[in-house]
C-alpha positions in Angstrom: -21.3 35.2 -23.5 -20.0 31.6 -23.5 -18.3 30.5 -20.3 -14.6 30.3 -19.8 -12.9 27.3 -21.6 -10.4 25.6 -19.4 -7.3 24.0 -21.1 -4.6 21.9 -19.4 -2.1 19.2 -20.3 -1.9 15.5 -19.4 0.5 16.1 -16.6 -2.6 17.2 -14.5 -3.4 13.5 -14.2 -7.2 13.8 -14.7 -9.2 10.8 -15.7 -11.0 11.1 -19.0 -14.3 10.8 -17.3 -13.5 13.7 -14.9 -12.2 15.9 -17.7 -15.3 15.3 -19.7 -17.6 16.0 -16.8 -15.9 19.3 -16.0 -15.4 20.2 -19.7 -11.6 20.4 -19.3 -9.7 20.2 -22.6 -6.5 18.1 -22.1 -3.5 18.1 -24.4 -1.1 15.2 -24.1 2.6 15.3 -23.4 4.8 13.3 -25.7 6.9 10.7 -23.8 10.1 9.6 -25.6 11.2 6.0 -24.9 13.6 3.7 -26.8 10.5 1.9 -28.2 9.1 5.0 -29.7 7.2 8.2 -28.8 3.9 7.9 -27.1 1.1 10.3 -26.1 0.5 10.4 -22.3 -3.1 9.4 -21.5 -3.8 8.5 -25.1 -1.7 5.5 -25.9 0.5 5.4 -22.8 -0.8 4.8 -19.3 1.5 4.8 -16.2 1.6 1.0 -16.2 2.6 1.0 -19.9 5.3 3.5 -19.2 7.0 1.6 -16.4 6.6 -1.7 -18.3 8.3 -0.2 -21.4 11.0 1.3 -19.2 11.7 -2.0 -17.6 11.9 -3.7 -21.0 14.3 -1.2 -22.5 17.9 -2.2 -22.6 20.8 -0.3 -21.1 20.7 2.9 -19.0 17.6 4.7 -20.3 16.6 8.3 -19.3 13.3 8.9 -21.0 12.2 12.5 -21.6 8.9 14.3 -22.2 8.0 17.2 -24.4 4.9 19.3 -24.0 2.1 19.9 -26.6 3.6 21.7 -29.6 2.9 25.4 -30.5 0.9 24.1 -33.5 -1.2 21.8 -31.2 -2.1 24.7 -28.9 -2.8 27.1 -31.9 -5.2 24.6 -33.4 -7.1 24.1 -30.2 -7.3 27.8 -29.5 -8.6 28.4 -33.0 -11.4 25.9 -32.5 -12.3 27.4 -29.1 -12.5 30.8 -30.7 -15.7 29.7 -32.4 -17.2 28.9 -29.0 -16.0 31.5 -26.5 -13.8 34.6 -26.2 -12.3 33.6 -22.8 -9.8 30.8 -22.4 -7.8 29.8 -19.3 -4.8 27.6 -20.3 -3.3 26.2 -17.1 -0.2 24.0 -17.2 2.7 22.1 -15.7 5.5 24.2 -14.1 7.6 26.0 -16.7 10.7 24.9 -14.7 9.9 21.2 -15.6 8.4 21.5 -19.1 8.2 23.6 -22.3 4.4 23.5 -22.2 3.8 27.0 -20.8 6.2 28.6 -23.4 4.6 26.7 -26.2 1.1 27.8 -25.1 2.3 31.4 -24.8 3.7 31.3 -28.3 0.5 30.0 -29.7 -1.5 32.6 -27.8 0.2 35.5 -29.7 -1.6 34.5 -32.9 -5.0 35.3 -31.3 -4.2 38.7 -29.6 -7.2 41.0 -30.1 -9.5 38.2 -31.2 -9.8 36.2 -28.0 -8.7 36.6 -24.4 -6.4 33.7 -23.7 -4.6 33.7 -20.4 -1.7 31.2 -20.0 -1.0 30.5 -16.3 2.1 28.7 -15.1 0.9 26.5 -12.2 4.3 26.2 -10.7 3.1 22.7 -9.8 2.9 19.2 -11.3 0.8 16.1 -11.5 -2.0 16.0 -8.9 -1.1 19.5 -7.7 -1.8 20.8 -11.2 -5.0 18.7 -11.3 -6.3 20.4 -8.1 -5.9 23.8 -9.7 -7.5 22.8 -13.0 -10.5 21.3 -11.3 -11.0 24.4 -9.2 -10.9 26.6 -12.3 -13.3 24.3 -14.2 -15.8 24.3 -11.4 -15.7 28.1 -11.2 -16.1 28.4 -15.0 -19.1 26.0 -14.9 -20.7 28.2 -12.1 -20.5 31.2 -14.5 -17.4 33.0 -13.1 -15.5 35.0 -15.6 -11.9 34.6 -16.6 -10.5 37.1 -14.1 -12.4 35.3 -11.3 -11.1 31.9 -12.3 -7.5 33.1 -12.4 -7.8 34.8 -9.0 -9.1 31.5 -7.5 -6.2 29.5 -9.0 -3.5 32.0 -7.9 -5.0 32.0 -4.4 -4.6 28.2 -4.2 -1.2 27.9 -5.7 0.7 28.8 -2.4 -1.3 26.2 -0.6 -0.2 23.2 -2.7 2.8 21.2 -1.4 4.6 18.3 -3.1 7.2 16.1 -1.4 9.0 13.1 -2.9 11.4 10.3 -2.1 13.5 9.1 -5.1 15.9 6.2 -5.6 17.5 6.8 -9.0 20.0 9.7 -8.9 20.9 9.9 -12.6 17.5 11.5 -13.3 18.3 14.3 -10.8 21.7 14.7 -12.2 20.3 15.2 -15.7 17.9 17.8 -14.3 20.8 19.7 -12.8 19.5 19.2 -9.2 22.6 17.3 -8.1 26.2 17.2 -9.4 27.7 14.1 -11.1 29.9 13.6 -8.1 26.9 13.7 -5.8 25.0 11.3 -8.0 28.0 8.9 -8.0 28.6 9.0 -4.3 24.9 8.8 -3.5 24.5 5.7 -5.7 27.5 4.1 -4.1 26.2 4.8 -0.6 22.6 4.0 -1.4 21.4 7.5 -0.4 17.9 8.5 -1.4 17.1 12.2 -1.6 13.9 13.8 -0.3 12.6 16.6 -2.6 10.1 19.3 -2.6 8.5 21.1 -5.6 8.9 24.7 -4.5 8.0 27.6 -6.8 7.8 25.1 -9.6 11.3 23.7 -9.2 12.6 20.5 -7.7 14.5 21.4 -4.5 16.5 18.8 -2.6 15.6 18.8 1.1 17.7 16.1 2.8 18.9 12.5 2.4 18.0 9.2 3.9 19.6 5.8 3.8 16.5 3.6 4.0 13.0 3.7 2.7 11.7 3.4 6.2 13.4 6.7 7.1 11.9 8.1 3.9 8.4 7.2 5.1 9.1 8.8 8.5 10.3 12.0 6.8 7.4 12.2 4.4 5.0 11.7 7.3 6.7 14.5 9.2 6.4 16.9 6.3 2.6 16.2 5.9 1.9 16.2 9.6 2.9 19.8 9.9 -0.4 20.7 8.2 -3.2 21.0 10.7 -6.0 20.5 8.2 -6.0 19.0 4.7 -8.4 19.9 2.0 -7.1 17.2 -0.4 -4.2 14.8 -0.4 -2.8 12.1 -2.6 0.0 9.5 -2.3 1.9 8.6 -5.5 4.4 5.9 -6.0 6.1 3.4 -8.2 8.4 0.8 -6.8 7.5 1.7 -3.2 4.2 -0.3 -2.7 5.0 -1.4 0.8 6.2 2.0 1.8 3.1 3.6 0.4 0.9 1.4 2.5 3.0 2.1 5.6 2.8 5.9 4.9 -1.0 5.6 4.3 -1.6 3.9 7.6 0.2 6.6 9.5 -1.6 9.4 7.6 -5.0 7.8 8.2 -4.2 7.7 12.0 -3.1 11.3 11.9 -6.1 12.5 9.8 -9.0 10.1 10.7 -11.8 10.1 8.1 -9.8 12.0 5.5 -9.6 10.3 2.1 -6.1 9.9 0.5 -6.0 9.2 -3.2 -3.5 6.4 -4.2 -1.9 6.7 -7.6 1.1 5.7 -9.6 3.4 8.5 -10.7 2.3 9.6 -14.2 4.9 9.5 -17.0 5.4 13.3 -17.4 6.4 13.4 -13.7 8.3 10.1 -13.7 10.7 11.3 -16.4 12.0 13.8 -13.8 12.0 11.6 -10.7 13.0 8.2 -12.1 11.3 4.8 -12.1 11.2 4.4 -8.3 9.7 7.3 -6.4 7.1 8.0 -3.8 5.5 11.3 -2.9 2.7 13.1 -1.2 0.7 16.0 -2.7 -1.2 18.2 -0.2 -3.7 20.9 -0.7 -4.0 22.5 2.7 -7.3 24.2 3.9 -7.3 27.8 2.9 -8.7 30.0 5.7 
C-alpha cells in the first residue's frame, strides 16, 4: 500500500524545497489586492505583498480565500491514482474557508479513498509544524490513523502570540468593535493577541512597542522547554531584534527562526505586526 499523502495550504509557510523533500502537496491561497489577485507562494511572496499593499492608494483591507473546492477535488482525484490514504491538514477554519472547501471536495471520493480533512486550529508556522510532523511520520511508514493521532497530540502544545498596530483589520474580523478601533487608534493602543482554539483572542493592550516586546517575552518565558519557536514580524524589525536577544538569553543555544508574516496571516493582522510561535516540548 502506498504511504499516506499529506496535503496542506500555503498558509503553512513551507519553503518549496522543504515541501518537496517531505513530499508535502501545497495548495495556494488567493490574496486579493487592489492590483489584482495573486497566488500565495506562487506569484506572491511576503515581500511582494507588503510592497503592493504600500503602493495601493487609500485605506485597503486585503482579503484571502482558500483553495477552491474544484482545486481540492482535482488534487484528490490525482492522488487517488497513487494512494488510498490522504491527510489534508489546513489553516484554522475560524480564519479561512479552506477546511470547508476541502471537506466539500472530499465528499466526491467517499468509498473510493480515505481522505481525512483536519482543522489545525492554527495558522502560519504553527500549521507548518503540524504538517511537517505528519509528513515525517508518513515517510516513516505510519498509517493515516497514526499520522492524525500525532498531529492531534501536538495541537494543544502550539501557541501563537501577536502584537498588532492597525486596528481596522481586527474590527473587520469582529475581534473588536468600531468604537474600540476608533478609540484605540486615537490613543495609539496596540492589542496583544493569542490564537486560541483557532480563533484570534485579544489578551491585553499596550501603549508602546517596547511594552509589547516585554509582554511577548513574558508569554514565551512561561514555557520551561521549547521544541521549536519562530519570531514573525513586519514593520517591527528593531523590536524583533530586541525580542530575539531576550529570548536567546532565556533559552541559550535554542534556535529561533526569523520570518516575515506571510500574506494569508497578514490579511488578518494588518501590515505591521510581530508575533511568536511556540511548540513546547511534549512530555
